N, C-alpha and C positions, 0 to 999 in steps of 0.2 A: 503498498499500498504504499503507499503510503513511503518531498513526498508523494507514499502513495497518493493521496485523497487529492480528484482536478480541481473538483471547485465543490460547494457546499449544494449538492442536487439535490434536490427532496427526491424522497420516496415516493413513488406513483407507483397505483392500484393496477397502472398494467405492468406484467410481470416478465416478459422481457420484448424491448425497446424494439430489436434488432430481428425477431420476428417478424415485427407489426411493417418494422419498415422494408423486408424483403417483399414482403404481401404486396406491396406498389409497383414493384418494377424493379430489376438487376441492371437501370441502366449506369454506365459507367463510361467513364474516359478517361486515357491515356495525360500522365503528368508529362505537359512541355516543357522539357530541360531549358528551351531558346526565351521561356515567358520570361517576363523582367524578374518578379518577383522571385521565381523560380533560377535566372541565373546567376541574380542577387545573395539567393541563399547558397550557390553555388561556389560564389566567389568567394564569399564568408567563411567555409565549412576552408577554403583551399588555404586560407590566410589564417582560420585561427589556428587545423590541424592536421593540414599538411595534406588534405585530403587531391586526389586528382579531380581537376577539369572536368576531363575527358570522360574517366569513369567513374564520376559519381555524375555526369551526366547521362551519361548510359544507363547504370543504375534506375535513377529515378522517369528517366524514361520508360521502365518496366513498370513501374507504380502507378496504379488505375485511380480513381479521382471515385470512389462509390455515392451514385445521390443518396440509396437506403442510410448512408453513414452520418449525409448529412443531415435529413429527416430525423430520423433516432436522436442527433442529440440534440436535436433545436425542439424537438417535442415537447409542447409544454405540458405539465401534471395535469391529468385528469382532476385527480382529489389523490391532497395526502395522506394516507394510511392514518390512522387508531395505530394505539402500541398493543392492543389485543389483535388484530386486524395486521397486521405487521407479525409476529412472534412467532405466529404455528406457521408459518411461510418457510421459519430458520430450525425451530425446536420443533421435529418431529422426528418420530419412531424410525421411521428412518434413516433419518441423519443421526440421532444417536447412535444406534446399529450400526450404523456403516464407521460411527469414532470411534466404538469400541473396536472391533473389525480390526482398523486401520493401526490402531495401536497395538491389537496384539501380532499382526504383520509387520510392523516398523518399531517396535519399541524399543530396539538399542539405539534407532537413529534417534528416534524421538529423548530419551533421554542423553543421549548426546547433546541436545541440543538444550534441552531441561539445563545440566547442569554448566555450561558453557554461557545461557545468557539468563539466568535465576527464574527465565518463565518455565510455571510450569508446562507438561509435555499436555492438556486438558485443556489449554488455553492457545495453545500452538493448533494443538486440531479443534476446537472452536473458531479460529480465523479462517483455518485452510477451508474450512465443513461450511462457512457462513457464505464463505469468498466465491467457490468450483465446486458443492458436496464432494469433495476433496477430488478432484482433479476433472468429477463429467460433465465440468462444465466450463473449460476454460477459455471457449470464446475460439472462433473459426476464420476469421480474418485475418488473412496479412496482414502482421504491424505497419509492415513499411506504406502499403493500402490506404489502413486507417489513418494512420497520421499525416502522409502528403495531404491526405481530403480536407482534413483537418487546418494543417499547416497555411493551405495556398486555398484554401476555398469555401472557408468557414472561419470570418473577418470579426465574430462576437471572441472569439479565443485562439487568433492564432498566435500572437505574439505566446500564450504558454507552450501552444502544439509545434512550434513550429521549433522551441527550447527543445522541448519531446525527440521528438526529432533531429535534434544536432543527438543529442544523448544515446536516440537508441543504434545513428550510424558510428556513432565511436563507441559503445558500446559492442556492435555488432565485430567491429575491427578488433576491439580487444580478446572480445571472446573467441576469436575466431570461426564467426557464423556469417553463413552464406545471410547476406539480408534479406534476401526474397524472401526466406525461408519460415520464418519463428509466426505464430498466428496467433491471435490472442482478442480483446473486444472489442467490440467495435470502435471504440474509445482508445484503442491502444494499450491497453492492461495487461500483463505478459503471466502466464503459467498456473501453477495450481495459488499461490498467494496473491497474482493480478498486480503484480508493480507495473507500475510506468518506468520508462528508461531509468531516468537523472534517477531513480527511488533503487532501479536494479546496481546501477554504481558505484551510489554510493551506502548501499547495505546489505547488499547479498553478499552468502558465506558460500564459501568450496569446501562443506559439512565433512564431505569425504577426504577431502587433499588429495582426489585428481587431478587438479591441476585444472575444473570446468566449473562455473558456476551454472548449474542448468536447473529452472528453474521451471523445467515442461516435464522430466524425468526424473530427475533424483529428489529422491526422498529428503537426503538427508541436504541435499544443499538449501530443498525447500525445507523447512525447518526450523536449520541453522538460521538463515533466513529472515522470517518471520520471528523468532527467537533474540536477532539480534535485532532489527527494528524496534522492537517493544524498548527492548535496555535501551537501546538510547535515546529513546523519547521518553527514560524517566519511570520505569520498572523500576519496581520497588520484588525484593525476595522477601519470602516468607509474611506478605499484609495481603488482605481480602481488597479483591473488587469492587462489590461492592454488598448494600444490608439492605434489606425492607426496612423503612420507616413507616410509624403511625400519625398520620397528622392534622389524627383531630387536634384541637383547642392547638393548634402547633400555631405562631404567630408568621405567616410567609408575607402580610405587605413589603416590597420593595426588596425583597430577596431578587441579587441576580440572575438573572436566566443563560444568562452566556454559557458555552461550552469552555467553564475554569474555574480552577479551583480556588475563587474568594473568599468561601467560605472555610470554618475550621469545624471540629467534630464538637468544642467547648461550644460555639457561635450558635449553632444549627440546635446543641441540646435547649440553647440560651433560649432560644426561640420556641421550646416545650414540643419540639420533634420530638421523637421516644425512637431511641434504634440503639441495640444492642451492637457494638464492640470493643477490643481492647487495647482500639488504639487509641493515642493520650487526647487530653482535651486538643490540644496544640499542634493533630494532625489535620493535613490540608482534606479538606472535603468540596462538595457542592451534594445540592438538590437536585432530582432527580426525576422531574413529573412526567412520567407515561399516560397519553391520554387514550381513554379506557371508551365505551361505551356505559353512559350513565356515569361519568364522574373523572377521578386521575388516580392513578397507581404512583405512586408515591416510592423513593428509593433513596439510598445515603452512597454516593459514590466517592472515591478515594484515588488518591496517586494512580493505581494503575489503573483504573474505570477511567480519567484523565491521556494515561498510556493509549491505550486500546483504543480512544478519539480521536487518535493523531492518524492513527491509521485509515479512518473514517471517518467524517465529522459528523457524527450524528450519536444522540443519544441512544436513541433505540437502534441503533447496527450494533456499540458497545453493550446495552443495556442482553441481546439476541448473543454475544459472543458469550459473553458472560454465563446464560443461562443452558446454552448448548455444552458449551465444559464443564457445569455446574453436572448436567443431565446424563455427558459421557461418565464422567469421574466418580459419580454413584451407580453407573448401571456393570459398569468395569467392575466395581470394587463389593456389589452388592450391598452399600449402603443408603436408605432411604433419600430422595431429592431434595435440597436443603428447602428452604419457606419461600426462602427467594426468587427460587425457580420457578413459582407459583406453580398453577394447575394445568399439567400434559394435557392439550389439544387433539383432538382424532389427525392422522397423519394425512396427509394431502398428496396428490402427487410427485414427484423430483423436478425438476424444471428441466427443458429440455434444453439440449445444445442449441448456445446460440449468441454468445459472449456478453449478453447480459452480466452483468458485476453490481453489486454497491461498492467496489470500487471507484466509481466510477464520478464518486465526489472526490476524492482528492488526493491519492496516492500520487 
């Protein structure tokens, strides 16, 4: 993710923007390397990174600008989901079962990543489970096409995506990858953890020391990279992520609702909020208000909750990751699920592959 997160896009009811966009038609056109803005980009890459003008022009000439990518990225939200609509998309029986299965199959890799980063294996699984259903939905769009489309034909975010295209080209050179081969989401997020190219270069880890950072096929690299991302963004070992809170009779007027640790355990308790934690009164905290039908579910998030929101800047995303991780941990150890996870709603079908990803908000 992350950074992994592109922009703080709202989570919408339509589950897969890619599928919707593709249904409207597969129109595409080649990127023209002689076009003024493309030529300027090529010249800049030559000056900054030593890319051959001729070779890069040939490569970009093989990229295609995809109309459905432009439609997908620009599609307005039809309706923002409530928490009780969002959560069952990610905390469902099949995703929990698959997480337990992956833990059993990849325990060595997970425990190595946990030891190196301090991030629990179940949280790492929660991230990968929410992002791509443990690799079932990594996206099928050539990253070069996605980033070129948005870098040259999507003015609202072209500065961001041109930087990501720059990072992608440098990344593929560093990693000895054919730039035409990697696939990802319609916004260019890559692999099982859906890293954007800048995040790949900054946070991806060669977890098994084989000389490559492979986020598509190498579980050791995937788990180590997710753990490293959270570690760099403030993960604190042996501290909780969040706890349920009773806000009845609490004084919540004027409280900061931003994704920031603007409160402490002590200040929230002073407002009358009731919750259980062994953290000291001085520990940073934030109120998490999750809208549900007929009301609000309140929780308190701590430093590790904030670290997860650096992967995707959404309270619901971080809450879903935490709940999924708790459910995986409980099921694989035979323990009851903690109260913070709430009731498990009925299973729904797994998402179809198509490149939709929660990471499109910011990594």
